[in-house]
C-alpha positions in Angstrom: 59.0 75.8 123.4 62.1 76.7 121.5 62.8 80.4 121.5 63.4 80.4 117.7 60.1 78.8 117.1 58.4 81.0 119.6 57.6 83.8 117.1 56.4 81.3 114.5 53.9 79.4 116.6 53.5 81.8 119.5 50.5 83.8 118.3 48.5 80.7 117.5 49.4 79.3 120.9 48.3 82.6 122.5 44.9 82.3 120.7 44.5 78.7 121.9 45.3 79.7 125.5 42.7 82.5 125.4 40.1 80.1 124.0 40.9 77.7 126.9 40.4 80.5 129.4 44.1 80.4 130.4 44.7 84.2 130.2 47.7 84.3 132.6 49.6 81.8 130.5 48.6 83.7 127.3 49.8 87.0 128.9 53.2 85.4 129.8 53.6 84.0 126.3 52.7 87.5 124.8 55.4 89.1 127.0 58.0 86.5 125.7 56.9 87.2 122.2 57.2 91.0 122.7 60.7 90.6 124.2 61.8 88.4 121.3 60.3 90.9 118.8 62.1 93.8 120.4 65.4 91.8 120.2 64.8 91.0 116.5 64.0 94.7 115.7 67.3 95.8 117.4 69.3 93.1 115.6 67.7 94.2 112.3 68.6 97.9 112.9 72.2 96.9 113.8 72.4 94.8 110.5 71.0 97.7 108.5 73.6 100.1 110.0 76.4 97.6 109.2 75.2 97.4 105.6 75.2 101.2 105.4 78.7 101.4 106.8 80.0 98.8 104.4 78.4 100.7 101.5 80.0 104.0 102.6 83.4 102.3 103.0 83.1 100.9 99.5 82.0 104.2 98.1 84.9 106.0 99.8 87.4 103.4 98.6 86.4 104.2 95.0 87.2 107.8 95.7 90.6 107.2 97.2 93.6 108.1 95.1 97.2 107.0 96.0 100.0 109.2 94.9 102.8 106.8 95.7 103.1 108.0 99.3 99.8 109.1 100.7 96.1 109.0 99.9 93.8 111.7 98.6 90.0 111.7 98.6 88.8 112.9 95.2 85.5 114.2 94.0 84.5 116.0 90.8 85.8 119.3 92.1 89.0 118.8 94.1 91.4 116.6 96.1 90.9 116.4 99.9 93.7 115.3 102.1 96.3 114.0 102.1 95.7 111.1 104.4 98.2 108.6 106.0 98.9 105.6 103.9 99.8 103.4 106.9 96.8 104.3 109.0 94.4 103.7 106.0 96.0 100.5 104.8 96.5 99.0 108.3 93.4 100.2 110.2 91.0 101.7 107.5 91.3 105.1 109.2 91.5 108.4 107.4 94.1 110.3 109.4 94.7 113.7 107.8 98.4 114.5 107.5 99.8 117.7 109.0 101.9 119.9 106.8 105.4 120.6 108.1 108.2 122.7 106.4 109.5 119.9 104.1 107.2 117.0 104.8 103.8 115.7 105.9 103.4 114.1 109.3 100.7 111.8 110.7 99.8 112.7 114.3 98.3 109.3 114.9 101.2 106.9 113.9 104.0 109.4 113.6 104.8 108.4 110.0 106.5 111.1 107.9 106.0 111.6 104.2 108.4 113.7 102.1 106.8 116.5 100.2 107.5 115.5 96.6 106.9 119.0 95.3 109.6 120.5 97.6 112.0 117.6 96.7 111.5 118.2 93.0 112.0 122.0 93.4 115.2 121.6 95.5 116.6 118.9 93.1 116.1 121.3 90.2 117.9 124.1 92.0 120.8 121.8 92.8 121.1 120.5 89.2 121.0 123.9 87.6 123.2 126.4 89.6 122.2 130.0 89.4 125.8 131.4 89.2 128.1 130.7 86.3 131.3 129.1 87.5 134.5 131.1 87.1 137.6 129.7 85.4 140.1 128.2 87.9 142.9 130.4 89.2 146.2 129.0 88.1 148.5 128.0 91.0 151.7 128.6 89.1 152.3 131.6 86.9 154.7 131.3 84.0 
């Protein structure tokens, strides 16, 4: 009997075997049905878990915000992160970036992200000097 059809016709066959006083054959068929049932229950649980994981990934993807360099998880209250753009885009992994002095670094892939806030602050300081330039000293006196 085909294994896929076993669960469909198996219980009727067990009843028939018992009516024919073939209890040993009925017992073996019930064992096979039980084994198939356990396999189906395990497969069903695995599929349910996969569906839950996919739903969680889709929910998380809706909460991801890309700032041009790195990802942030957002909720109603705050940003969480930042997370590595390369690890998330390539592998779907949320790898939290580690803050360094002037940049963020991913400990997983080694990618470095410039801290845009520090770059903005240093570019402002460079474009607007704090000291007023003095007039040049003449080289030749008249």
